[in-house]
N, C-alpha and C positions, 0 to 999 in steps of 0.2 A: 754345860750351859749352852754353847756356843751350836751342839748339835741339837737341842732342844729348838734353838731359833730358827737354825733353819727348815728343820722340820716342819715348824709353825708355817714359816714362810712359803714353805711347799703346798701349804691347803691354804694360801691366799690367794687373793685376786691379780697377784703383779705378776704382768706377762713377762717382764725383762729385767731381773737383779743379778747382777754379776756378783754371784755369792761370795768368792773371795774378797772382792771390793767391800760388799757390807760386812763380812765378818770383821775388816778392819775397820768399818766405820763404824759397828756398834762397839767395838772394845774400847774406842776413845769417846764413849757417853761418861758423863758423869754418874755413876752408880748412887753415890750417897746422898746428892744435893740436886737441887735444881742448880741450872746455871746463875749466874748474879744477874744478869739482864735478861727480861724474857723475852723468848723469840715471837716474832710476829704470827700471828695466826695464820695457818697455809692450809686450814680444813677445806677451802673452797677451791683454791688451785688446784690442790692435789687431793681429793676427795678418798681414794681408794688407798695410797700410801699412810693419809689419816687413821683410817680406818685399821687397817693392817699394823699400824701403830700402835692403837689403842689396846687391842689384843694383845700384841708383845708385850706391853706392858702389864696388863693384866695377869698373863701367866710367867713372863721372865723378867720384864726389865723395873723391877719396882721402883716409885719417887722420879722415873724419867718424865721429860716433859713431853708429850705426844708431837708437839710441832717439831720439835729437835730431832726426835725418832722418824717422822715422817721426811723431815730434810735429808736424812742420813739413807732413807729408801730411795728418795730421788736421786741423791748422789751417785748411789751405787749403779744408778740407772744409766748415767752418763759416762761414755768412756773417759778413764781418768779423771772423774768427777769427782768433787768435794763437797764439802756441806755451802762452801762460799759460791760455790756453783750454783746450787740448789737454790740458795737465798736471792743469788742473782735472777735466777732464771722467774722464781716469784714476783721480784720487783719488774722484770720485762712482760710479765702476764698482767700485770697490775697497769703498767703503760699502754700495752698494745689494746687491753680492753675500751680504754679511751677510743680507741681509732676505730672500732668496729661499728657497722650499721646493727641496730638492736636487734633485728630478726637472725642474725648471727650464732648470738648467744654461745653457750657453753660446748656444744658441740665442736665447732670450730677451734675452740682452744685444745681438742685432742690432737688437732693436726701442727697446730702452734707449738705445743709442746715436743712434739716429734720434731721439728723444726729448729727448736732450741735446745733440744739434745744433741743434734747433730753438729751444730754452728758450737756449742761449747765444746763438743767432743773433737772438734775438729776434723770432722768427716762430712761435710755438706756436699749435697748433690750436686754431680758436673758429669752429666750423661748425655746432654743432647737435647734436651726437652723443644728445640725450636720451633719444630712444626706445632707442639699443641702451644706453645705460647705464639705465635704467631696468628692461630685459630681464636685463641681469649685475647688477643688486644683486639682483632675485628669483631669478634663475637661476643664480648663479654668485657665492656672496658672499667665498668665499677669493679667487677671482681679485680681486674687487672691492677686497678687503682689502690685497692686494698691491700694486693702482695706486695706493691712497690712501696706503701706506706709503711708496711710492717717491717719489710728487708730496709729501707732507710732510717727508720727507728733503731733497729736493733744494730746496726752498722754504726749508728752515730753514739748509742750508749757503751756497745762492746770494743768500738774501735777495730772493727773486723770489716773485710770486705765480704759482701753476700754474694752466691753465684747468682745468675740469672735462672739456673734451674730452682734454685730453692727459691727465690721470687715467685718462679712458675706453679710450683707447687704449693704456696700458699693462695696464687690467684685462682687454680683449678678446683681445690676445695672451696675456695669462697664462692666462687661459680655456681656449684652445685646447691650452696646453701641459698644463695641470694635468689636462685630460679624456682626455689619451693615456698 
């Protein structure tokens, strides 16, 4: 069965999935019944993973909850990730969207997911983006504030320090969307 699942995943829209991690994740799924407590709807936060989960359920994982399978797929994309990390990512995305200017929309959340994946995986950017940061502070103060707000929220929620490069990464992508 795992070979069939991995073949299906290779045909999917998912860019990054750690196959051994996913195999482990999917082996822990309850196959015979749904979990006692319903899992939150994650289709808006992880639409690609949700679509792939629905295909996996239709062909291989009968009676599984598509939200839970999607969370397993997300977890397999985070270095050392767990389903708890995926739940945490969904909750953080929910918090972050309340901070964003309306025009930024879902396109920006793709970058936020990359940021959260690095933070949860313990692999934050720290490559010296100080020149880019200085330019953003001068030319895009609103975008810099978006980056700061998100970094502070995540730092408070997760109890981790966020690097200046991660804050700059967020601000850089915010600037592109705020300019359009």
